[in-house]
C-alpha positions, -999 to 999 in steps of 0.1 A, spaced: 0 -1 -1 12 35 -5 27 53 26 6 77 47 4 115 32 21 141 44 5 166 67 0 196 39 -25 198 11 -26 174 -18 -47 159 -47 -29 123 -45 -63 106 -47 -81 89 -18 -76 53 -24 -45 31 -15 -25 17 -46 -19 -17 -47 7 -34 -68 17 -75 -70 61 -72 -75 89 -98 -81 126 -87 -81 159 -100 -84 187 -88 -64 229 -89 -64 252 -77 -35 285 -72 -42 304 -68 -7 334 -50 6 346 -58 43 372 -44 65 384 -51 96 408 -23 118 412 -15 157 404 -50 163 370 -44 154 353 -70 132 335 -60 102 346 -25 113 335 -10 75 311 -27 50 299 -17 17 278 -35 -7 269 -22 -42 233 -32 -53 221 -38 -88 186 -59 -93 153 -55 -114 119 -54 -103 87 -66 -124 48 -65 -114 18 -54 -125 -8 -25 -108 -34 -40 -93 -56 -12 -81 -43 27 -87 -55 64 -85 -40 72 -120 -54 46 -150 -22 28 -160 -20 1 -188 15 -7 -187 30 -34 -166 61 -25 -137 94 -29 -149 122 -10 -131 161 -15 -125 172 -8 -94 209 3 -82 227 17 -52 247 9 -20 243 -5 15 272 11 37 280 5 73 309 16 99 313 7 135 336 31 152 345 20 188 345 51 214 382 49 223 380 90 236 348 85 257 359 45 263 354 51 307 320 62 300 305 41 274 326 9 271 338 -5 240 301 -6 224 309 6 187 289 39 176 271 25 145 268 46 113 245 32 86 233 44 50 216 31 23 211 44 -13 186 30 -37 180 48 -73 151 33 -96 148 35 -135 113 31 -143 105 13 -181 68 26 -180 57 59 -160 39 53 -124 24 80 -98 45 107 -87 36 133 -64 61 161 -50 55 170 -17 99 184 -13 97 212 -38 65 232 -30 65 266 -26 53 287 3 14 289 5 3 321 -24 31 310 -47 31 298 -80 43 261 -88 79 264 -102 72 260 -141 99 234 -145 86 208 -120 61 179 -122 40 163 -95 22 192 -82 -4 219 -94 -20 253 -85 -55 246 -63 -80 276 -44 -76 269 -8 -95 294 11 -96 315 -19 -61 316 -24 -44 298 -48 -21 272 -32 6 249 -52 -1 214 -38 12 182 -45 -5 164 -71 1 128 -85 11 123 -119 24 95 -139 64 99 -148 90 80 -158 114 100 -141 139 81 -123 132 77 -82 160 79 -55 160 71 -16 184 80 11 182 68 42 213 77 74 217 56 107 237 66 137 231 49 167 252 56 197 257 35 232 245 47 263 251 17 279 253 -19 263 222 -22 258 206 13 254 214 31 223 202 61 216 196 64 173 192 93 145 178 86 117 176 109 83 157 101 51 147 119 16 132 107 -13 105 83 -28 95 49 -24 66 27 -48 41 22 -51 32 61 -50 66 75 -58 62 106 -34 90 127 -27 95 137 6 121 163 15 148 153 47 131 140 70 146 135 111 139 108 137 155 109 171 149 79 194 158 50 216 166 13 206 170 -14 231 195 -43 219 233 -54 221 244 -34 188 281 -49 193 263 -86 185 246 -73 150 260 -86 118 272 -65 85 
């Protein structure tokens, strides 16, 4: 199903899109050890493809789904050498994921990331938005259209140990994901995670 709509005006339809998807993925690893920390750095180049059908959409779509997928996954575990006496030897984890999808056929797209301030016209070179009257004011809002432009997504995470079993986590995301490629700007989240991060596999 499509993700929850961002809290702003939009004309992206009232229903959820349903797709049936399968895919193939190849990952090419590069792993390094240093400072007596196993798998301190890992990098995986990712190549793949996705295929499927649109089962229910807000826009009339006749084509099937065919996408090329590329990107990378990376992680770095850095022991807190300077603050070892306070936080122990549990490492700080840095993780990042990047994906780009090349669409063979147009799919639903809406641009929430580049909307101008209320009352301003939509940028003429942007798609996935249009003018709409809200309380007698012409406002540029996100609007779902069909587009075959490449869609990318980035996610980064930092996990800092407060003790061996409680970690402070910060996440950032930006981009768009299927089934509805709604382009979202930088989003940040802060929270606590529970578990032994030193035992995670990379």
